[in-house]
GUDOKE-501760 format. One record per residue (C-alpha): x, y, z. Coordinates in nm, 4 decimals. Layout:
% residues N
[[X; Y; Z]]
...
END
This chain:
% residues 417
[[-2.1642; -0.7804; 2.4324]]
[[-1.8494; -0.6191; 2.2490]]
[[-1.5287; -0.7188; 2.3790]]
[[-1.3586; -0.4312; 2.5750]]
[[-0.9368; -0.4989; 2.6230]]
[[-0.8182; -0.4897; 2.9111]]
[[-0.6064; -0.1642; 2.8022]]
[[-0.9380; 0.0238; 2.8234]]
[[-1.1476; -0.0831; 3.0858]]
[[-1.0131; 0.2689; 3.3018]]
[[-1.2579; 0.4305; 3.0832]]
[[-1.5804; 0.2187; 3.1778]]
[[-1.5334; 0.1975; 3.5447]]
[[-1.9217; 0.1304; 3.6950]]
[[-1.9953; -0.0535; 3.3444]]
[[-2.0487; -0.3911; 3.2689]]
[[-1.7736; -0.5073; 3.0123]]
[[-1.6914; -0.8251; 2.8912]]
[[-1.3707; -0.9080; 2.8464]]
[[-1.1369; -1.2633; 2.6886]]
[[-0.8626; -1.3584; 2.6936]]
[[-0.6103; -1.6158; 2.8160]]
[[-0.5911; -1.7602; 3.1833]]
[[-0.3035; -1.5711; 3.2812]]
[[-0.2904; -1.6601; 3.6894]]
[[-0.5486; -1.7806; 3.9415]]
[[-0.4890; -1.6655; 4.2696]]
[[-0.6776; -1.8918; 4.5372]]
[[-0.7771; -1.7862; 4.8714]]
[[-1.0369; -1.8725; 5.1772]]
[[-1.2722; -1.5692; 5.0460]]
[[-1.2028; -1.5327; 4.7678]]
[[-1.0115; -1.5906; 4.4643]]
[[-0.8413; -1.3911; 4.1826]]
[[-0.8369; -1.4439; 3.8207]]
[[-0.5802; -1.2789; 3.5774]]
[[-0.6521; -1.2747; 3.2892]]
[[-0.4549; -1.1740; 2.9397]]
[[-0.5369; -0.9951; 2.6265]]
[[-0.3076; -0.8593; 2.3088]]
[[-0.3082; -0.5291; 2.5533]]
[[-0.1572; -0.6030; 2.9306]]
[[-0.3265; -0.7614; 3.1923]]
[[-0.6629; -0.7194; 3.3426]]
[[-0.7704; -0.8806; 3.7047]]
[[-1.1108; -1.0637; 3.7752]]
[[-1.2531; -1.1113; 4.1886]]
[[-1.4006; -1.4210; 4.1974]]
[[-1.6425; -1.4683; 4.4987]]
[[-1.7382; -1.7498; 4.4176]]
[[-1.5605; -2.0646; 4.5685]]
[[-1.4587; -2.3404; 4.3150]]
[[-1.5373; -2.1295; 4.0339]]
[[-1.1835; -2.1652; 3.9327]]
[[-1.1739; -2.5181; 3.9585]]
[[-1.1467; -2.7853; 3.6603]]
[[-0.9554; -2.5210; 3.3916]]
[[-0.5494; -2.3965; 3.4378]]
[[-0.3338; -2.1630; 3.3194]]
[[-0.3743; -2.0854; 2.9492]]
[[-0.7437; -2.1819; 2.9089]]
[[-0.9356; -1.9081; 2.7087]]
[[-1.1771; -1.7068; 2.8886]]
[[-1.4643; -1.4963; 2.8409]]
[[-1.5415; -1.2352; 3.1665]]
[[-1.8864; -1.0662; 3.1920]]
[[-1.8312; -0.8050; 3.4733]]
[[-1.8457; -0.5154; 3.6516]]
[[-1.5483; -0.2543; 3.6184]]
[[-1.4552; -0.1580; 3.9322]]
[[-1.1389; 0.1022; 4.0698]]
[[-0.8793; -0.0139; 4.2869]]
[[-0.5612; 0.0758; 4.2844]]
[[-0.3635; -0.2304; 4.3870]]
[[-0.4652; -0.4337; 4.0584]]
[[-0.2908; -0.3966; 3.7082]]
[[-0.4325; -0.0819; 3.5182]]
[[-0.6290; 0.0473; 3.8545]]
[[-0.9403; -0.1531; 3.7663]]
[[-1.0850; -0.4823; 3.7865]]
[[-1.4068; -0.6754; 3.7233]]
[[-1.6124; -0.7500; 4.0262]]
[[-1.9303; -1.0097; 4.0330]]
[[-1.8480; -1.2242; 3.6861]]
[[-1.9326; -1.4404; 3.4514]]
[[-1.6711; -1.6801; 3.3483]]
[[-1.7631; -1.8841; 2.9861]]
[[-1.4674; -2.1126; 2.9132]]
[[-1.4303; -2.0539; 2.5286]]
[[-1.1495; -2.3563; 2.4626]]
[[-1.0736; -2.7086; 2.5880]]
[[-0.9722; -2.6660; 2.9722]]
[[-0.6293; -2.6002; 2.9223]]
[[-0.4614; -2.9033; 3.2664]]
[[-0.0855; -2.8931; 3.2191]]
[[0.1370; -2.6681; 3.0512]]
[[0.5159; -2.7011; 2.9646]]
[[0.6204; -2.3914; 3.1196]]
[[0.4404; -2.1104; 3.3190]]
[[0.3800; -1.7915; 3.1829]]
[[0.2800; -1.6492; 3.5114]]
[[0.5996; -1.5980; 3.6211]]
[[0.7913; -1.3053; 3.5480]]
[[1.0684; -1.4699; 3.3250]]
[[1.0273; -1.7661; 3.1133]]
[[1.3029; -1.9620; 3.3200]]
[[1.3467; -2.2598; 3.0816]]
[[1.6560; -2.3643; 2.8756]]
[[1.6747; -2.2253; 2.4882]]
[[1.6218; -2.6335; 2.3432]]
[[1.2943; -2.5928; 2.5651]]
[[1.1578; -2.2497; 2.4760]]
[[1.2158; -2.3531; 2.1031]]
[[1.0970; -2.6949; 2.1843]]
[[0.7791; -2.5431; 2.3141]]
[[0.7405; -2.2114; 2.0851]]
[[0.3961; -2.2397; 2.0417]]
[[0.3263; -2.1422; 2.3906]]
[[0.6201; -2.0358; 2.5090]]
[[0.5790; -1.7286; 2.2852]]
[[0.2730; -1.5987; 2.4850]]
[[0.5314; -1.4901; 2.7814]]
[[0.5074; -1.0963; 2.7361]]
[[0.8965; -1.1177; 2.7641]]
[[0.8520; -1.3194; 2.4515]]
[[0.6264; -1.1104; 2.2940]]
[[0.8018; -0.7899; 2.3271]]
[[1.1249; -0.9433; 2.1134]]
[[0.8746; -0.9929; 1.8548]]
[[0.7214; -0.6262; 1.8324]]
[[1.0256; -0.5117; 1.8426]]
[[1.1305; -0.6981; 1.5164]]
[[0.7684; -0.5545; 1.4106]]
[[0.8763; -0.1975; 1.4669]]
[[1.2092; -0.2861; 1.2961]]
[[1.0407; -0.3722; 1.0120]]
[[0.7645; -0.0918; 0.9686]]
[[1.0759; 0.1870; 1.0371]]
[[1.1919; 0.0392; 0.7517]]
[[0.8876; 0.0473; 0.5385]]
[[0.8346; 0.4259; 0.6756]]
[[1.1687; 0.5881; 0.6072]]
[[1.2100; 0.4298; 0.2109]]
[[0.8482; 0.4854; 0.1319]]
[[0.8953; 0.8412; 0.2465]]
[[1.1683; 0.8706; -0.0149]]
[[0.9949; 0.7404; -0.3356]]
[[1.1161; 0.3459; -0.3365]]
[[0.8564; 0.1119; -0.4557]]
[[0.8218; -0.2525; -0.2569]]
[[0.8356; -0.5963; -0.4659]]
[[0.8055; -0.9034; -0.3926]]
[[1.0315; -1.1329; -0.5851]]
[[1.0653; -1.5100; -0.6794]]
[[1.1617; -1.7440; -0.3774]]
[[1.2098; -2.0399; -0.5996]]
[[1.4841; -1.9844; -0.8437]]
[[1.6706; -2.1920; -1.1419]]
[[2.0011; -2.1124; -1.0838]]
[[2.2194; -2.1333; -0.7823]]
[[2.4655; -1.8514; -0.8350]]
[[2.3534; -1.6035; -0.5882]]
[[2.6597; -1.6481; -0.4008]]
[[2.9186; -1.9160; -0.3352]]
[[2.6713; -2.0234; -0.0103]]
[[2.5404; -2.3363; -0.0457]]
[[2.2095; -2.3902; -0.1639]]
[[1.9092; -2.6010; -0.1024]]
[[1.7339; -2.7510; -0.3962]]
[[1.3868; -2.8413; -0.4907]]
[[1.2108; -3.0983; -0.7008]]
[[1.0710; -2.8571; -0.8961]]
[[0.8259; -3.0744; -1.1660]]
[[1.0743; -3.3913; -1.2113]]
[[1.3686; -3.0825; -1.2245]]
[[1.6063; -2.9206; -1.0403]]
[[1.4624; -2.5760; -0.8456]]
[[1.6511; -2.3893; -0.5442]]
[[1.5266; -2.1846; -0.2794]]
[[1.6754; -1.8338; -0.3409]]
[[1.9665; -1.7230; -0.1597]]
[[1.8823; -1.3581; -0.2053]]
[[1.6593; -1.1536; -0.4183]]
[[2.0134; -0.9702; -0.4834]]
[[1.9540; -1.0217; -0.9238]]
[[1.5807; -0.9607; -0.9042]]
[[1.6377; -0.5971; -0.7062]]
[[1.8857; -0.5165; -0.9525]]
[[1.6747; -0.5797; -1.1898]]
[[1.3588; -0.4179; -1.0501]]
[[1.5940; -0.0669; -1.0429]]
[[1.5867; -0.0493; -1.3981]]
[[1.1740; -0.0077; -1.3499]]
[[1.1486; 0.1725; -1.0215]]
[[1.4976; 0.3173; -0.9841]]
[[1.4726; 0.2580; -0.5836]]
[[1.3099; -0.0521; -0.4769]]
[[1.3244; -0.2649; -0.1518]]
[[1.1471; -0.6258; -0.0408]]
[[1.0895; -0.7736; 0.2991]]
[[1.1130; -1.1202; 0.2722]]
[[1.2846; -1.4539; 0.3593]]
[[1.6056; -1.5664; 0.2323]]
[[1.7544; -1.9879; 0.2276]]
[[2.1611; -2.0268; 0.3465]]
[[2.2117; -2.4077; 0.3586]]
[[2.5818; -2.3062; 0.5411]]
[[2.6819; -2.5985; 0.7271]]
[[2.7378; -2.3741; 1.0488]]
[[2.6020; -2.4364; 1.3658]]
[[2.6496; -2.0985; 1.5553]]
[[2.4724; -1.8616; 1.7294]]
[[2.4346; -1.6180; 1.4527]]
[[2.3141; -1.8198; 1.1894]]
[[2.0225; -1.9945; 1.0828]]
[[1.9079; -2.1127; 0.7410]]
[[1.6501; -1.9297; 0.6880]]
[[1.6542; -1.5603; 0.8146]]
[[1.4112; -1.2125; 0.7014]]
[[1.6011; -1.0209; 0.4962]]
[[1.5213; -0.6606; 0.4076]]
[[1.6701; -0.5683; 0.1131]]
[[1.7391; -0.1969; -0.0557]]
[[1.8665; -0.1076; -0.3826]]
[[1.8802; 0.2116; -0.5594]]
[[1.9822; 0.3687; -0.9088]]
[[2.1640; 0.7227; -1.0183]]
[[2.3987; 0.7278; -0.6955]]
[[2.7276; 0.8545; -0.7747]]
[[2.9102; 0.5739; -0.5346]]
[[2.8615; 0.3942; -0.2266]]
[[2.8289; 0.6248; -0.0181]]
[[2.4840; 0.7488; -0.1667]]
[[2.3989; 0.3768; -0.0517]]
[[2.5459; 0.4020; 0.2789]]
[[2.3760; 0.7684; 0.3419]]
[[1.9941; 0.5884; 0.2889]]
[[2.1890; 0.2751; 0.4959]]
[[2.2450; 0.5360; 0.8128]]
[[1.8844; 0.6748; 0.7878]]
[[1.7038; 0.3410; 0.7387]]
[[1.8269; 0.1674; 1.0795]]
[[1.7781; 0.5662; 1.2455]]
[[1.4357; 0.4707; 1.1040]]
[[1.3985; 0.1599; 1.2205]]
[[1.5330; 0.2260; 1.5915]]
[[1.2370; 0.5187; 1.6352]]
[[1.0051; 0.3193; 1.5621]]
[[1.1212; 0.0842; 1.8574]]
[[1.0874; 0.3803; 2.1101]]
[[0.8379; 0.3323; 2.3686]]
[[0.8936; -0.0896; 2.3987]]
[[1.0943; -0.1076; 2.6752]]
[[1.4173; -0.1530; 2.5169]]
[[1.7625; 0.0354; 2.6051]]
[[1.8410; 0.1602; 2.2050]]
[[2.1022; 0.2887; 2.0699]]
[[2.1341; 0.6591; 1.9031]]
[[2.2596; 0.6637; 1.5969]]
[[2.5366; 0.9257; 1.5018]]
[[2.4136; 1.1657; 1.2193]]
[[2.7906; 1.0884; 1.0345]]
[[2.8506; 0.7193; 1.1389]]
[[3.2607; 0.6517; 1.1730]]
[[3.3905; 0.4873; 0.7957]]
[[3.6927; 0.3141; 0.8227]]
[[3.8681; 0.1615; 0.4861]]
[[3.8846; -0.2156; 0.5303]]
[[4.2781; -0.1630; 0.5327]]
[[4.2603; 0.0910; 0.8577]]
[[4.0597; -0.1692; 1.0069]]
[[4.3046; -0.4305; 1.0150]]
[[4.5622; -0.2238; 1.1191]]
[[4.2933; -0.1154; 1.4210]]
[[4.2510; -0.5199; 1.4672]]
[[4.5961; -0.6146; 1.4961]]
[[4.5305; -0.8172; 1.1705]]
[[4.7661; -0.9076; 0.9280]]
[[4.8087; -0.6685; 0.6643]]
[[4.7255; -0.9382; 0.3882]]
[[4.4068; -1.0421; 0.5432]]
[[4.1000; -1.0397; 0.2546]]
[[3.8605; -1.0208; 0.5602]]
[[3.7802; -0.9479; 0.9156]]
[[3.7609; -1.2535; 1.1673]]
[[3.5006; -1.1578; 1.4376]]
[[3.7566; -1.0907; 1.6846]]
[[3.8673; -0.8382; 1.4562]]
[[3.5436; -0.6933; 1.4087]]
[[3.4843; -0.6634; 1.7605]]
[[3.7591; -0.4866; 1.7894]]
[[3.6665; -0.2506; 1.5709]]
[[3.3403; -0.2053; 1.7220]]
[[3.5353; -0.1193; 2.0898]]
[[3.7180; 0.1115; 1.8452]]
[[3.4461; 0.3192; 1.7310]]
[[3.2818; 0.3371; 2.0728]]
[[3.5805; 0.4366; 2.2318]]
[[3.6624; 0.6570; 1.9747]]
[[3.3496; 0.8297; 1.8756]]
[[3.0996; 0.6694; 2.1321]]
[[2.9488; 0.5314; 1.8264]]
[[2.7712; 0.2025; 1.8269]]
[[2.8278; 0.1653; 1.4564]]
[[3.1220; 0.1491; 1.2330]]
[[3.1047; 0.1558; 0.8877]]
[[3.4099; -0.0636; 0.6966]]
[[3.4583; 0.0278; 0.3299]]
[[3.6369; -0.0635; 0.0433]]
[[3.6661; -0.4807; 0.0449]]
[[3.8925; -0.6766; -0.1474]]
[[3.7109; -0.7357; -0.4828]]
[[3.7750; -1.1423; -0.4322]]
[[3.6584; -1.1461; -0.1453]]
[[3.2983; -0.9807; -0.2605]]
[[3.0337; -1.0770; -0.5103]]
[[3.1330; -1.0774; -0.8402]]
[[2.8738; -0.7437; -0.8889]]
[[3.0655; -0.5299; -0.6812]]
[[3.1508; -0.2586; -0.8187]]
[[3.5893; -0.2108; -0.7831]]
[[3.8046; 0.1121; -0.6362]]
[[3.8615; 0.2671; -0.9596]]
[[4.2844; 0.3000; -0.9450]]
[[4.2597; 0.1018; -0.6283]]
[[4.3242; -0.2060; -0.6806]]
[[4.2935; -0.4644; -0.5066]]
[[3.9788; -0.2834; -0.3078]]
[[3.5664; -0.2191; -0.4048]]
[[3.3491; -0.0135; -0.3421]]
[[3.1982; -0.2968; -0.1050]]
[[3.1088; -0.1893; 0.2573]]
[[3.0110; -0.3722; 0.6374]]
[[2.8003; -0.2022; 0.8930]]
[[2.9169; -0.3215; 1.1941]]
[[2.7049; -0.3127; 1.5091]]
[[2.8134; -0.3215; 1.8499]]
[[3.1567; -0.4989; 1.7107]]
[[2.9089; -0.7894; 1.4791]]
[[2.8840; -0.7504; 1.1317]]
[[2.4580; -0.6239; 1.0166]]
[[2.5155; -0.5069; 0.6820]]
[[2.6565; -0.5627; 0.4296]]
[[2.5876; -0.3453; 0.0624]]
[[2.7880; -0.1839; -0.2444]]
[[2.7872; -0.0270; -0.5334]]
[[2.7223; -0.2981; -0.8135]]
[[2.8698; -0.2914; -1.0900]]
[[2.6318; -0.1527; -1.3920]]
[[2.7753; -0.2442; -1.7339]]
[[2.7262; -0.5895; -1.9215]]
[[3.1266; -0.5679; -2.0745]]
[[3.2225; -0.4854; -1.6834]]
[[3.0169; -0.8131; -1.5792]]
[[3.2154; -1.0436; -1.8959]]
[[3.5425; -0.8965; -1.7913]]
[[3.4648; -0.9725; -1.4222]]
[[3.3179; -1.3257; -1.4916]]
[[3.6132; -1.4419; -1.7139]]
[[3.9137; -1.2910; -1.4650]]
[[3.7346; -1.4919; -1.2041]]
[[3.6774; -1.8634; -1.4267]]
[[3.3169; -1.8324; -1.4522]]
[[3.0948; -1.9387; -1.7685]]
[[2.8604; -1.6280; -1.8713]]
[[2.5839; -1.9100; -1.9853]]
[[2.4260; -1.9903; -1.6143]]
[[2.4231; -1.5868; -1.6055]]
[[2.2704; -1.4990; -1.9346]]
[[1.8883; -1.4172; -1.7825]]
[[2.0542; -1.2142; -1.5634]]
[[2.3032; -1.0596; -1.7714]]
[[2.0671; -0.9469; -2.0380]]
[[1.8891; -0.6360; -1.8209]]
[[2.2335; -0.4900; -1.8469]]
[[2.2351; -0.4848; -2.1938]]
[[1.9352; -0.2919; -2.2248]]
[[2.0400; 0.0182; -2.0123]]
[[2.1038; 0.0363; -1.6031]]
[[2.2182; 0.3282; -1.4333]]
[[2.5272; 0.3213; -1.1461]]
[[2.2948; 0.1830; -0.8708]]
[[2.3803; -0.0209; -0.5277]]
[[2.2445; -0.1636; -0.2342]]
[[2.2273; -0.3975; 0.0901]]
[[2.0803; -0.6263; 0.3172]]
[[1.9759; -0.6101; 0.6581]]
[[1.9341; -0.9792; 0.8396]]
[[1.6509; -0.8766; 1.0994]]
[[1.6744; -1.1324; 1.3276]]
[[2.0798; -1.0721; 1.3813]]
[[1.9318; -0.6355; 1.4097]]
[[1.7056; -0.7756; 1.6371]]
[[1.9784; -0.9739; 1.8457]]
[[2.2664; -0.7333; 1.8684]]
[[1.9607; -0.4781; 1.9800]]
[[1.8741; -0.6619; 2.2918]]
[[2.1741; -0.8297; 2.3263]]
[[2.1101; -1.2003; 2.2866]]
[[2.3139; -1.4375; 2.3118]]
[[2.1799; -1.6807; 2.0301]]
[[2.0288; -1.5789; 1.7389]]
[[1.7363; -1.8038; 1.7882]]
[[1.6280; -1.6633; 2.1305]]
[[1.4884; -1.3890; 1.8631]]
[[1.3861; -1.5897; 1.5848]]
[[0.9823; -1.7148; 1.5394]]
[[1.0650; -2.0881; 1.4558]]
[[1.4409; -2.1513; 1.3713]]
[[1.5169; -2.3129; 1.0957]]
[[1.9182; -2.4575; 1.1495]]
[[2.1225; -2.7643; 1.0738]]
[[1.9142; -2.9814; 1.3658]]
[[1.5226; -2.7601; 1.3621]]
[[1.2913; -2.7772; 1.1152]]
[[1.0132; -2.8479; 1.3579]]
[[0.8005; -2.6616; 1.5242]]
END
């Protein structure tokens, strides 16, 4: 007999069907018992008239149930299974680290993460990662519709030069390689092939930050596009991408922000004034970002604010300076509810500019030669950005710690499960 999902039962009233899933809850009464079965679509109620039929196994045991679909407005979905035949499909579960039938998981964050293979089954936890999946679908849908090509670049690299962040060393056949901190060099290279590219994949940062918003491994949604006039074109693409990610998440039960047609834009120097920061600051501190987020909501009713024109020396060496406006660059951040969500920029695209910039920063050319070769071969003006998926979801649902929205977090202290 073919399996029917819980959400499909209402279409089979009066028929014998088979469901299968996890024992979500057992309610044993004097004359009758109820078995609640959970599958990927929801919950189904099974009426069990035989005393003792639910003995010998506990919640989260996998079962198959054949029964008659009977209308009952009080049951989940308005139907239930009667006259059931129950089959155990897994070893009987005797004890669980948490009770998953309760409305909330109700455990500490360490317990939640230590027992992730089980706690992730809770419907409230599932919804978080359904949101992540929807965001990825929206990201991909928008860019596919605009002529972008998805690429998959190496995560083991021979040079630790992508950024100033620390890197993880890897024993590579007796030599030294590194886990990639970003696909930046590769996605720029691929602009010379496809003009417009994106990638969805893990990145690794060995930064010694033990905070509520830092991870050693996270999912990065990267975009790079060629033949741009300046960074404002990149910002326009980012606005459409974020809107598409949120559109895909409609219907999942979360309160979602509206992305304005025109996201407010502040120059870095203006942002410092609004935040009450020292005019000589070269970057925005978390408190400054929060102040700018409050300004965006107060003055424009927007959860999103662009800050452009960050000082060139505080951005990666490949960031294009703003011509005639030293020390500012064509680098930008998108702040979402007072937190940096996305960094992006127009990049340098001429070989001579890279040579000059590296010399100004006291860097040798040799470590970058394989990357810089492409700029000798004709590269268009280009730019791009990267969205941290977990940070996006964290802000979206108001989680207090990024580990709450990460399947199996990797940080200073955690490499299991």
